[in-house]
C-alpha positions as CSV (number, residue, x, y, z in Angstrom):
1,M,76.9,129.3,100.6
2,L,74.5,130.4,97.8
3,G,72.3,127.4,98.5
4,F,71.8,128.5,101.9
5,F,70.5,131.8,101.0
6,V,68.4,130.3,98.4
7,K,66.7,127.8,100.9
8,K,66.3,130.6,103.3
9,F,64.6,132.9,100.6
10,I,62.1,130.2,99.6
11,A,61.3,129.3,103.3
12,V,60.5,132.9,104.0
13,F,58.6,133.3,100.8
14,L,56.5,130.0,101.6
15,I,55.9,131.2,105.1
16,S,54.6,134.6,103.9
17,I,52.3,133.0,101.4
18,F,50.7,130.6,103.9
19,T,50.3,133.1,106.7
20,Y,48.8,135.9,104.6
21,S,45.2,136.6,104.8
22,P,43.3,139.5,103.3
23,S,40.9,139.2,106.5
24,F,43.6,140.5,108.9
25,S,43.6,143.9,107.3
26,A,40.0,144.5,108.1
27,V,38.7,146.1,111.0
28,K,36.5,143.8,112.7
29,G,33.6,144.9,114.7
30,K,33.6,144.4,118.5
31,G,31.2,144.7,121.2
32,E,27.4,144.3,121.7
33,V,25.4,145.2,118.6
34,K,21.6,144.5,117.7
35,M,20.7,144.4,114.1
36,S,17.8,146.4,113.1
37,D,15.1,144.6,110.9
38,Q,16.5,146.2,107.8
39,A,20.2,145.2,108.7
40,L,18.9,141.6,109.2
41,N,17.3,141.6,105.8
42,D,20.4,143.0,104.2
43,F,22.6,140.4,105.9
44,A,20.3,137.6,104.7
45,N,20.5,138.9,101.1
46,Y,24.2,139.3,101.5
47,I,24.5,135.6,102.4
48,W,22.4,134.6,99.5
49,G,24.1,136.8,97.1
50,N,21.1,139.1,96.4
51,F,21.8,142.8,95.7
52,D,19.9,145.6,94.0
53,V,21.7,146.1,90.7
54,D,21.1,145.4,87.1
55,L,23.3,142.3,86.5
56,N,23.3,143.0,82.6
57,K,25.1,146.4,83.3
58,V,27.8,144.8,85.2
59,Q,29.9,142.9,82.8
60,A,31.7,140.5,85.2
61,W,28.2,139.3,86.4
62,S,26.2,139.4,83.2
63,S,27.3,135.8,82.2
64,R,27.0,134.3,85.5
65,K,24.1,131.8,86.2
66,K,24.7,132.0,89.9
67,N,24.3,134.9,92.4
68,P,27.8,136.6,92.9
69,K,29.6,135.4,96.2
70,P,29.5,137.6,99.4
71,L,32.7,139.1,100.1
72,M,32.4,141.6,103.0
73,F,29.6,142.9,105.2
74,I,30.2,146.1,107.3
75,M,27.8,147.3,110.0
76,S,27.5,150.1,112.3
77,S,27.5,149.3,116.1
78,D,23.9,150.5,116.5
79,G,22.8,147.9,113.9
80,N,21.2,150.4,111.5
81,W,23.8,151.1,108.9
82,T,25.2,148.4,106.4
83,M,27.3,148.1,103.4
84,S,28.2,144.8,101.6
85,W,30.4,143.7,98.6
86,F,30.0,140.8,96.4
87,C,32.7,138.9,94.1
88,P,31.9,137.5,90.7
89,Y,35.3,135.7,90.5
90,S,37.0,132.7,92.3
91,Q,39.5,135.1,93.9
92,C,38.9,138.6,95.0
93,T,40.9,141.2,96.8
94,N,39.9,142.8,100.1
95,P,37.8,145.9,99.3
96,N,38.7,149.1,101.0
97,S,37.1,148.3,104.1
98,R,38.8,151.1,106.1
99,K,37.4,153.8,104.0
100,T,33.9,152.4,104.1
101,I,34.1,152.0,107.9
102,E,35.3,155.8,108.1
103,E,32.1,156.7,105.9
104,C,29.9,154.7,108.1
105,E,31.3,156.4,111.3
106,R,31.0,159.8,109.6
107,E,27.4,159.2,108.7
108,T,26.2,157.4,112.0
109,R,28.5,158.9,114.6
110,E,28.7,155.4,115.8
111,L,31.7,152.9,115.9
112,C,31.4,150.6,112.7
113,G,33.3,147.3,111.8
114,V,33.4,144.3,109.5
115,F,30.5,142.0,110.5
116,A,31.3,139.2,108.1
117,I,33.8,138.2,105.5
118,R,32.4,135.8,103.0
119,K,30.0,133.7,105.0
120,T,31.9,133.8,108.4
121,I,30.8,136.3,111.0
122,Y,33.8,138.2,112.5
123,W,32.1,140.7,114.8
124,D,33.1,139.6,118.3
125,N,30.3,140.2,120.8
126,G,31.5,137.8,123.5
127,I,29.3,134.9,122.0
128,N,30.8,134.9,118.7
129,T,34.3,135.2,119.6
130,K,37.7,135.3,117.6
131,K,38.1,131.6,118.6
132,N,34.6,130.6,118.0
133,K,33.5,132.3,114.7
134,T,30.2,131.2,113.1
135,R,29.8,130.4,109.4
136,V,26.5,131.1,107.8
137,N,25.2,128.6,105.0
138,S,23.7,130.3,101.9
139,N,21.1,127.4,102.0
140,M,19.6,128.8,105.1
141,D,16.2,130.3,104.7
142,F,15.4,133.7,106.4
143,E,13.9,132.1,109.5
144,R,17.1,129.9,110.1
145,I,19.4,133.1,109.6
146,K,17.1,135.0,111.9
147,S,17.1,132.3,114.6
148,L,21.0,132.0,114.3
149,M,21.4,135.8,114.8
150,I,19.1,135.7,117.8
151,S,21.1,132.8,119.3
152,L,24.3,134.6,118.7
153,G,23.0,137.7,120.4
154,F,23.0,139.9,117.2
155,Y,19.3,140.4,117.0
156,E,16.2,140.8,119.2
157,E,12.5,140.2,118.2
Protein backbone atom coordinates (compact mmCIF):
# COMPACT_ATOMS: atom_id res chain seq x y z
CA MET A 1 0.00 0.00 0.00
CA LEU A 2 2.78 2.42 0.94
CA GLY A 3 4.64 1.55 -2.28
CA PHE A 4 1.65 2.68 -4.37
CA PHE A 5 1.59 6.14 -2.72
CA VAL A 6 5.35 6.54 -3.07
CA LYS A 7 5.18 5.65 -6.77
CA LYS A 8 2.25 8.03 -7.26
CA PHE A 9 4.10 10.85 -5.46
CA ILE A 10 7.23 10.30 -7.55
CA ALA A 11 5.18 10.26 -10.77
CA VAL A 12 3.41 13.54 -9.90
CA PHE A 13 6.72 15.09 -8.84
CA LEU A 14 8.47 14.14 -12.08
CA ILE A 15 5.57 15.32 -14.24
CA SER A 16 5.54 18.67 -12.47
CA ILE A 17 9.29 19.10 -12.96
CA PHE A 18 9.20 18.29 -16.67
CA THR A 19 6.15 20.41 -17.45
CA TYR A 20 7.23 23.51 -15.49
CA SER A 21 8.57 26.37 -17.54
CA PRO A 22 9.12 29.90 -16.22
CA SER A 23 8.09 31.29 -19.62
CA PHE A 24 4.47 30.26 -18.99
CA SER A 25 4.16 32.83 -16.23
CA ALA A 26 5.12 35.73 -18.49
CA VAL A 27 2.51 37.90 -20.23
CA LYS A 28 3.44 37.48 -23.87
CA GLY A 29 2.70 40.23 -26.35
CA LYS A 30 0.01 39.74 -28.94
CA GLY A 31 -1.17 41.70 -31.96
CA GLU A 32 0.46 43.86 -34.57
CA VAL A 33 3.50 45.83 -33.45
CA LYS A 34 6.07 47.85 -35.39
CA MET A 35 9.40 48.44 -33.69
CA SER A 36 10.83 51.94 -33.66
CA ASP A 37 14.45 52.36 -34.78
CA GLN A 38 15.47 52.61 -31.12
CA ALA A 39 13.55 49.43 -30.20
CA LEU A 40 15.27 47.57 -33.06
CA ASN A 41 18.67 48.75 -31.78
CA ASP A 42 17.71 47.78 -28.21
CA PHE A 43 16.62 44.32 -29.39
CA ALA A 44 19.84 43.72 -31.35
CA ASN A 45 21.89 44.72 -28.31
CA TYR A 46 19.73 42.47 -26.14
CA ILE A 47 20.43 39.50 -28.44
CA TRP A 48 24.17 40.23 -28.40
CA GLY A 49 24.25 40.69 -24.62
CA ASN A 50 25.29 44.34 -24.83
CA PHE A 51 23.91 46.70 -22.26
CA ASP A 52 24.80 50.04 -20.77
CA VAL A 53 26.30 49.32 -17.33
CA ASP A 54 29.76 49.30 -15.81
CA LEU A 55 30.50 45.56 -15.63
CA ASN A 56 33.10 46.13 -12.90
CA LYS A 57 30.37 47.41 -10.58
CA VAL A 58 28.21 44.34 -11.06
CA GLN A 59 29.93 41.59 -9.10
CA ALA A 60 28.29 38.70 -10.96
CA TRP A 61 29.56 39.98 -14.31
CA SER A 62 32.95 41.35 -13.32
CA SER A 63 34.69 38.00 -13.87
CA ARG A 64 32.85 37.01 -17.06
CA LYS A 65 34.76 36.99 -20.31
CA LYS A 66 31.59 36.78 -22.40
CA ASN A 67 28.58 39.07 -22.46
CA PRO A 68 25.69 38.04 -20.23
CA LYS A 69 22.90 35.96 -21.71
CA PRO A 70 19.62 37.60 -22.74
CA LEU A 71 16.83 36.67 -20.34
CA MET A 72 13.72 38.69 -21.25
CA PHE A 73 12.79 41.58 -23.56
CA ILE A 74 9.56 43.52 -22.94
CA MET A 75 8.08 45.99 -25.41
CA SER A 76 5.05 48.25 -25.75
CA SER A 77 2.53 47.53 -28.51
CA ASP A 78 3.47 50.81 -30.24
CA GLY A 79 7.10 49.60 -30.45
CA ASN A 80 8.61 52.61 -28.67
CA TRP A 81 9.18 51.41 -25.06
CA THR A 82 11.56 48.54 -24.24
CA MET A 83 13.10 46.91 -21.19
CA SER A 84 15.48 43.97 -21.08
CA TRP A 85 17.01 41.66 -18.50
CA PHE A 86 20.22 39.69 -18.72
CA CYS A 87 21.53 36.67 -16.84
CA PRO A 88 25.16 36.08 -15.78
CA TYR A 89 24.48 32.52 -14.58
CA SER A 90 23.64 29.21 -16.24
CA GLN A 91 20.21 29.16 -14.51
CA CYS A 92 18.16 32.30 -13.85
CA THR A 93 14.66 32.81 -12.56
CA ASN A 94 11.94 34.65 -14.40
CA PRO A 95 12.15 38.35 -13.50
CA ASN A 96 9.02 40.09 -12.29
CA SER A 97 7.74 40.71 -15.80
CA ARG A 98 4.21 41.59 -14.68
CA LYS A 99 5.48 44.55 -12.65
CA THR A 100 7.53 45.82 -15.60
CA ILE A 101 4.61 45.36 -17.99
CA GLU A 102 2.41 47.40 -15.64
CA GLU A 103 5.13 50.09 -15.53
CA CYS A 104 5.29 50.09 -19.34
CA GLU A 105 1.51 50.39 -19.67
CA ARG A 106 1.39 53.18 -17.09
CA GLU A 107 4.13 55.16 -18.88
CA THR A 108 2.97 54.61 -22.46
CA ARG A 109 -0.79 54.11 -22.07
CA GLU A 110 -0.36 51.23 -24.53
CA LEU A 111 -0.61 47.46 -24.08
CA CYS A 112 2.76 45.88 -23.31
CA GLY A 113 4.06 42.34 -23.20
CA VAL A 114 7.03 40.02 -23.42
CA PHE A 115 8.58 40.20 -26.88
CA ALA A 116 11.31 37.61 -26.32
CA ILE A 117 12.44 35.15 -23.69
CA ARG A 118 16.11 34.36 -24.05
CA LYS A 119 16.61 34.39 -27.83
CA THR A 120 13.13 33.21 -28.83
CA ILE A 121 10.50 35.71 -29.97
CA TYR A 122 7.18 35.06 -28.24
CA TRP A 123 5.16 38.05 -29.51
CA ASP A 124 2.25 36.60 -31.52
CA ASN A 125 1.51 38.89 -34.47
CA GLY A 126 -0.04 36.27 -36.73
CA ILE A 127 3.24 35.58 -38.56
CA ASN A 128 5.28 34.68 -35.48
CA THR A 129 2.73 32.46 -33.72
CA LYS A 130 2.60 30.29 -30.63
CA LYS A 131 3.27 27.21 -32.77
CA ASN A 132 5.82 28.90 -35.04
CA LYS A 133 8.14 30.85 -32.71
CA THR A 134 11.32 32.35 -34.15
CA ARG A 135 14.72 31.98 -32.52
CA VAL A 136 17.33 34.70 -33.13
CA ASN A 137 21.00 33.76 -33.33
CA SER A 138 23.46 35.99 -31.44
CA ASN A 139 25.93 35.61 -34.34
CA MET A 140 23.61 37.58 -36.63
CA ASP A 141 24.79 41.06 -37.53
CA PHE A 142 22.49 44.06 -37.30
CA GLU A 143 21.38 43.86 -40.94
CA ARG A 144 20.35 40.21 -40.59
CA ILE A 145 18.40 40.93 -37.39
CA LYS A 146 16.73 43.89 -39.13
CA SER A 147 15.89 41.73 -42.16
CA LEU A 148 14.43 39.05 -39.87
CA MET A 149 12.27 41.62 -38.07
CA ILE A 150 11.02 42.94 -41.44
CA SER A 151 10.18 39.41 -42.66
CA LEU A 152 8.28 38.69 -39.42
CA GLY A 153 6.33 41.95 -39.73
CA PHE A 154 7.85 43.58 -36.62
CA TYR A 155 9.72 46.38 -38.42
CA GLU A 156 9.22 48.61 -41.45
CA GLU A 157 11.87 50.71 -43.14
